[in-house]
N, C-alpha and C positions, 0 to 999 in steps of 0.2 A: 348501510352495509349490514351484512349478517353479523351476529354476535360472535366474537372470537374470544378464546380463553387466553389467560396469561401464559399458560404452558405452551400454547401454539405460537404466541409471539416470541417467547424465549427460545423455542426450537429454531425458528427462522433466524433470529439474531445469532444464535450459536452456529448455524450453518455458514453465515457470512463471516464469522470469526474463523471458522475452519478454512474457508476459502482464502483467507488472508495468508494462511500458511501452506495450503495445498490447492493449487489451481484446479485439480481434478474435481474438487467439490463445488466449483462455480456453477455448473449446470444444475446440480441438485439444489443449491441455494436459490437459484432463479425459479426452478420448478416449485419449490415450497412457497416462495413469495407469491407466485401466481395463485396457488391453492388458497393461501391466506386471504387474498382479496377476492376470491371467487371469480378469477379471470378465465377467459378462453385461451389467451396466449400471453406471453411475456417476452420482452426482448431487451437486450443490453448492447450498446455499441458506442464507439468513439464518434464524436461529432466532427464534421468539417472536412473529411477527406475520404477518398475511396476506401471502402471496407476491406480489410484483410481477414483471413480466416481466424487469426488469433484475437481479433478485435470485435467480433460480432457473435453474439450468443442469442439463441432463441429457443423457447419451449412452446409446444402446441402448434408449431408450424410444420407443414410437410416439407420434405427435403427439396422438392421441386420449387416451392415458394421461396425457401431460403436461398436457393441457388439463383433464382430470378432476381431476388433483391440485390445480391452481391454483384450480379452481372449488369443490372439495368436500373432497377427501381430506386436504388439509394439516391440517385440524382434528383428524383422528384419527391423525396421525403419532406413534405412541407412542415410536418410537425417538428422534426429535429432541426430543420432550418430555422424555424421560429424560436426554438429553445436555445440556440447557440448564443444569442446576446443576453440571455437571462443571467442573473447573478448566480454563482454556485450556491447550491442549497435550495434553489427555487423549486417549488412543487406546483404543478399546473395540470390542467385538463385540456386535451386537444381542442374540444369544442369551444372553450372560452379563449384559448390562445389564438385560434384562427377564425372562429365563427363557423357555423354549419355551412354557410354558402361558400366560404373560401376553401373549406376542406372537401365538401361533397362534390364540388365541380371539377376536382382534379383527377387526372389519370391515376395517380398514386392511390387515391381512395377507391375509385371504381374498379381498378384492375388488380390491386394488391390487397387493400385492407378489407373492403366489403366482402369479397369472396371467402375470406377467412373469418368472417363474423367478428370483425374488429370495429364495433360501432362506437365505442367510447373508450378513452384511455386516461389513466392518471400517470403522470411522469415526474421525474426528478432530475434536475440538472446537477451533476456532480463534478467538482473540480478535478483537474488532472493535467498532464502535459498536453500542449496544444490547446484545442478547444474543449478538452475534458470529455466526460461521458454523459450519456442519457440512459435512463432505465425506465421502461414503460410496462404497465400491466393493462391489458385490454379486456373489455367485456363485450359480450354479444348483444344482439338487438333485443332479446327477451329479458336481459338482466337489468336490474335497477341502475340508475346513473350513480356515479361516484359522488359521495356527499362529504360533509364536514368531518365525520368520523373517519372516513377513508384518508382524508388529508392529514388528520392528527396521527393516524397509525403510520402512514408513510414517513412523517416527520420523526417519529420515535425510532423507526428502523434505519433512517438515513445515516446516522453515525456508524452503524455496523457495516452498511453497504460501502460507505466511503472508505472505511478502514480496510476492507477486503480489496477494493480496487486500488487504493493507495499503495498497499504492499505489492500488488502486482506491477504497478508502474515503477516502483523503486527497484524491484529485483527481477523484472521481466517474466514473472510467472513461475512460482515454485512448484515443483513436483518432487516430493521427498524420495530420494534414492535409497533403496534398501541397504546397499553396501556401505554407504557413507555414514549411517547412523547406528548400525547394530552395536558396534563396540561402545559408542557413547551412551547407549541406553543402560549399560551396566554401571555407569557412573551416577545415575540418577537415584535419588532416594524416593522413588515412586515406583510402585509395582505396575508393570506393563505386561499384558497378556495378548497373544494372538489366539482367537477362539473360533471354532467352527460353529455352524448353525445348530449342531447337536449339543453345544455347550462344552465340548471337550477342549482343553487347553493344548494348543499345538506348539506354542513357544512361550517362553517367559524370560524376562531379564533377571538379573541377580536379585534385585529387590523383590521381584515377584515370587521367585523360589523361596526366599527367606520368609515372606509373608505367609505363604502356604504352610511352611514348616511351623511358624508361630501359632497358627490356629489349628494345628494337628491334621493338616490335609496334605495331599500330594496332587500332581497333575492329573492322575487318573480319576480323581474325585470330580473333576470338572470345575467350571467356573462357579457353579452353584454353591461351592464351599464358602465363597466370600459372603454369602447371605447369612453366615454365622447361625444357621439353624432357625432363622426367622422365616416362616412360611411365606408371608406376604412379600418380604424383600426378595426371597429366592424366586418367587413367581414373576415379579417385576424384572428382575435381572435376566431371567430366561426369555421373557417377552422382548426386552430391548435387544438381546443378542440375536433373536430370530428376525426382528425388524431390521437389524443392521445387515443381515446376511441374505434375506430372501427378497424376491422381487427384482425389478429392473434397477439400473443404476440410479435413476431418478426417484424411485420409490423407497429406497433403503434409507433408514434413519435409526438413531439410537436414543439415548436419554441419560438423565442424571438420577442418582438416588444415593441415600446414605443409610448406614446401619447404626444401631445403638449398641454400645458395648454391654455385654452381660458380665457375669463374675469372672469368666475365664476367657473373654474375648476382647477385641480391640475395636473402637469405633472407626468406621471407614467412610470415606467419601468416594463414590464410584462414578465413572463416566463410560458410556458405551458409544462407540462410533463405528461407521462402516469403514472397511478397508477395501481399496480398489483391487479387483481380481487381476492377476497377472497371467496372461496367456489363457490356458484352459483350466487354470486353478479355480476351484469353487470359491465364491465370495466368503469373506471372513469378517469377523468383528474385532475391533481393538478395544480392550477393556483396560482402563487406567484406574488404579486403586491407591488412595493416599490415606495413611493413618492420620486421624485428626490429632494434632499435636496437643499434648497435655501442657498445662501452665508451667509445670516444673521444667519440662524440656525446653520450652520457649524462654523461660527465665534464665536458664543456663547460658543462653546465647546473647542475652541483652547487652552485656559489656562490649562484646565485639561488634554487635550491630549498631549500637547508638553511643558507645563510649560512656555507659553508666558506671558509677562507682558501686562498690558492694552495698552500701547503705541505700542507694537509689534503686538497685536491683531488688532489694527486699521490699521496698515500697511499691515498685512496679509490679512485682509478683502479686501483692495484695490487690492492686488495681485490676490485674488480669483475672483475679478470682471474683471480681465484682464487688469488692468491699469499699465502703466509704472511708473518708479520711479518719473519722472517729473510730471506726472498727479496726483500721490498720494500726492506729495509735494504741488502742487497747490490747490488741494481740501481740504487738511487738514491744510494748512497754515504753512508748515514746510519747512526747507531748504532741498534741495535735498541730501546734504551730511548726514543730520540726517536720512532721509529715507533709504539711502544706509547702514548706520550703523545698523539700525533696521533690514534691510533685511539680512545683514551678520549674525546677531545673530539668525534670524529665520532659515536661511540655516543650521547653526550649530546645532540648536535644533532639526530640522527635518532630519538632516544627509543627506542633499542634497547640490548641488553646483550651481543650477541656478533656475530661477523662474518657468519654466515649470515643472521641476521635483518636486519642492517644492509644487506647487499647486496640482499636481497629488498625492503626498504623503498625503497632508491634506485632499483632497476629499476622499481618500481611507481609511482614518483612522477610520471613524465612525463605531461602532459596532451596529447592528440592535437590540438592547435590550432596553426595556423600563426602564427608570430610576425610 
């Protein structure tokens, strides 16, 4: 397979996570999966029953071929028929599953697959209600065959794909309604901005307005203000916003970045994602900004989060600062045996076994909700 970057893999994984919360992102996730594998087409569908519009997705196909599949050719889909008995999580190649003779002699191959340059495919059988799902990426005749690297990549992505489809099966496909969430956004301790392609802030929740005020900016300064004067960060932020707003629905994408605090600024973690256009409204981007929590702020919440005593909180704060047991003992005037006793209780209350896991658990525990 072609060399793929870690960023490209993370982007595709992130899109399937987005699709778990918003079904409108499913087509984009499938498109980017096809791009990652260098495929000509990609398809996703339920196994074992006549396809319905909400259960079949395809990218790279013409509308006529998709219609002919739903009306007729699904009955002769030998690949998906052979995939049905496989264990969930199985990854397979159509040529190995059926053999060239078994596939190439069929009407499905000659009338539907070959005219669309679908000469080889890699597939994954995913569990779900009924017979579950199958997802395929197909390559054309001039492209190299799928190899062991492709299999490994599909296996790494499978948990994210399964999570997106599992959410859809549980809730019937979520599309986030504007009216139902606007008021709730003001309760979040995360800054949320609706941004145009030019970088102008169109809307912001309460935390978003407060963050702009803290860094000495206002809406008219645009989203670039969150770059905190760092030219490289500002350039990346503008690039991600434009990528999220421009192009077709399948081409739009965002990205992640972080800022480093200066003397008068705050460190931020930022995510940019496309927002679906409504009616004739121009496409927009969703920018989410979260202040990176300081150790002092997190330490103040440890009693409520894990039931730590004041003495344990002081030791936990030292652990969050990256200090060893000996350094904590020296700074707090304690015996090292006392510090280790406190650490053992902290590990028990956080259900961890060593300092690195404990620190990760404590840092991940905060919910972004205003008290």
